[in-house]
VOGUPA-373223 format. One line per 3 residues: number of its first residue (from 1); for each residue z, y, x of C-alpha. Coordinates in steps of 0.05 Angstrom, whole numbers. Layout:
N
NUM> Z:Y:X | ...
//
This chain:
235
1> 2351:2137:2168 | 2407:2092:2193 | 2356:2051:2233
4> 2326:2114:2263 | 2393:2142:2288 | 2415:2073:2311
7> 2351:2070:2353 | 2363:2140:2380 | 2434:2121:2399
10> 2409:2058:2435 | 2357:2098:2475 | 2408:2151:2493
13> 2458:2099:2517 | 2404:2067:2559 | 2384:2134:2590
16> 2457:2148:2605 | 2465:2081:2639 | 2402:2089:2681
19> 2422:2159:2701 | 2491:2135:2724 | 2458:2083:2768
22> 2410:2134:2796 | 2465:2184:2810 | 2507:2132:2847
25> 2447:2115:2889 | 2433:2188:2905 | 2505:2200:2925
28> 2504:2140:2971 | 2439:2164:3004 | 2463:2236:3011
31> 2528:2215:3043 | 2493:2167:3089 | 2443:2219:3113
34> 2492:2278:3108 | 2445:2321:3067 | 2457:2371:3010
37> 2440:2340:2942 | 2465:2395:2896 | 2399:2396:2858
40> 2402:2322:2843 | 2474:2329:2820 | 2455:2385:2771
43> 2396:2344:2745 | 2442:2285:2733 | 2493:2329:2697
46> 2438:2355:2651 | 2417:2285:2634 | 2489:2265:2620
49> 2495:2324:2572 | 2430:2309:2535 | 2447:2235:2528
52> 2518:2250:2505 | 2493:2299:2452 | 2443:2248:2426
55> 2496:2195:2420 | 2545:2242:2384 | 2490:2265:2336
58> 2471:2193:2320 | 2543:2173:2309 | 2556:2232:2263
61> 2495:2216:2220 | 2514:2143:2214 | 2586:2157:2194
64> 2582:2219:2150 | 2582:2215:2074 | 2511:2236:2056
67> 2509:2295:2009 | 2441:2274:1983 | 2475:2217:1945
70> 2529:2261:1914 | 2545:2243:1842 | 2506:2276:1786
73> 2537:2317:1731 | 2579:2278:1681 | 2540:2223:1647
76> 2589:2217:1589 | 2595:2276:1541 | 2662:2291:1509
79> 2668:2264:1438 | 2669:2333:1407 | 2601:2349:1437
82> 2567:2287:1409 | 2551:2320:1342 | 2512:2374:1379
85> 2472:2326:1423 | 2397:2329:1418 | 2363:2266:1391
88> 2322:2260:1454 | 2383:2256:1499 | 2401:2189:1529
91> 2473:2205:1510 | 2458:2215:1436 | 2518:2189:1395
94> 2477:2135:1361 | 2458:2106:1429 | 2530:2110:1453
97> 2556:2073:1392 | 2501:2021:1395 | 2519:2009:1467
100> 2590:1992:1447 | 2621:2053:1480 | 2696:2043:1476
103> 2753:2092:1476 | 2795:2104:1539 | 2854:2067:1508
106> 2812:2003:1504 | 2801:2001:1579 | 2845:1981:1638
109> 2861:2032:1691 | 2868:2014:1765 | 2862:2046:1834
112> 2806:2027:1882 | 2834:2006:1949 | 2768:1994:1984
115> 2694:1991:1970 | 2662:1926:1994 | 2589:1941:1981
118> 2544:1978:1932 | 2568:1939:1871 | 2634:1908:1891
121> 2704:1939:1898 | 2774:1916:1915 | 2831:1943:1873
124> 2902:1957:1896 | 2927:1900:1851 | 2885:1851:1892
127> 2829:1842:1841 | 2757:1841:1867 | 2710:1871:1816
130> 2634:1868:1813 | 2594:1916:1770 | 2566:1883:1708
133> 2491:1887:1694 | 2468:1914:1761 | 2451:1889:1830
136> 2456:1933:1892 | 2424:1916:1960 | 2467:1870:2002
139> 2506:1892:2064 | 2563:1841:2066 | 2530:1775:2044
142> 2548:1718:2091 | 2478:1688:2088 | 2434:1751:2080
145> 2417:1808:2128 | 2432:1880:2109 | 2380:1899:2057
148> 2342:1966:2053 | 2385:2021:2022 | 2445:1975:2023
151> 2486:2024:2065 | 2465:2083:2021 | 2489:2045:1959
154> 2554:2029:1994 | 2564:2103:2013 | 2551:2127:1942
157> 2598:2075:1914 | 2652:2099:1963 | 2639:2171:1943
160> 2647:2154:1870 | 2708:2109:1869 | 2744:2096:1935
163> 2817:2116:1931 | 2809:2139:1859 | 2836:2114:1793
166> 2781:2082:1753 | 2776:2051:1684 | 2749:1981:1675
169> 2717:1953:1614 | 2720:1879:1632 | 2667:1835:1599
172> 2712:1774:1603 | 2767:1746:1647 | 2724:1692:1678
175> 2716:1700:1753 | 2652:1683:1790 | 2645:1636:1850
178> 2670:1692:1896 | 2732:1703:1854 | 2708:1770:1825
181> 2716:1798:1755 | 2654:1829:1724 | 2666:1898:1694
184> 2637:1965:1673 | 2671:2018:1715 | 2683:2091:1699
187> 2707:2143:1749 | 2726:2204:1709 | 2664:2223:1669
190> 2617:2181:1710 | 2593:2112:1688 | 2590:2082:1758
193> 2544:2023:1741 | 2493:2070:1711 | 2500:2123:1765
196> 2480:2074:1820 | 2419:2053:1779 | 2402:2126:1764
199> 2401:2143:1838 | 2355:2084:1852 | 2407:2048:1892
202> 2415:1988:1846 | 2370:1950:1799 | 2385:1922:1731
205> 2410:1850:1731 | 2407:1831:1657 | 2463:1788:1633
208> 2495:1772:1567 | 2555:1814:1586 | 2511:1874:1603
211> 2485:1879:1532 | 2544:1923:1514 | 2519:1983:1553
214> 2446:1961:1558 | 2417:2026:1529 | 2453:2069:1581
217> 2434:2024:1639 | 2361:2020:1615 | 2358:2096:1609
220> 2385:2104:1680 | 2332:2055:1706 | 2276:2092:1670
223> 2299:2158:1701 | 2301:2128:1771 | 2233:2097:1762
226> 2203:2161:1734 | 2227:2202:1794 | 2212:2146:1845
229> 2283:2147:1871 | 2312:2099:1922 | 2288:2028:1912
232> 2233:2052:1866 | 2203:2094:1922 | 2195:2030:1963
235> 2153:1994:1911
//
């Protein structure tokens, strides 16, 4: 959709430019021959209006936060509800414990200053964090073009965490070649790593660290694949 509206904006800008050139030429001819060109002026004004509306509509679509990627209901049930969970639920207590689900006190809290892409954030303390166990399409890689659904993943990530206090379950304190810490991130009741996968805007990237929440991430991937969401719809 970003490509479509970007193309529309380009066409509208081109029409606007051509209409300006035509209007200037008409004005010059009308003045030179001292004739009434009101009709031409009105036609040019209509073209200006149409082109301007197209450009505004394109800009609004490219910059708005898309509601279609709004977060799903909480993916983490409260502890008191675990005993009532159905065995078929992906959040059954056995699965949560097998996944190494930790208490809130075992995690580090921080505020997200800025979202960099679909699976990377910058915290107010200066730490760059990448989401463990998943891989979102690239939009900010120095050697790769913007990948399909990369902007959608970025927008959902912003919607989930930007400007909010999040909890990090850091796999280890070792930083990657980009200086980032790998972590599982929770925004309120939403497990952000799994939510991006569940929406089809990130794929699993198995790693030793990701084994801790592997059942939750795998369940999110199965749901996205079953409903042909996002990246799965393109395969």
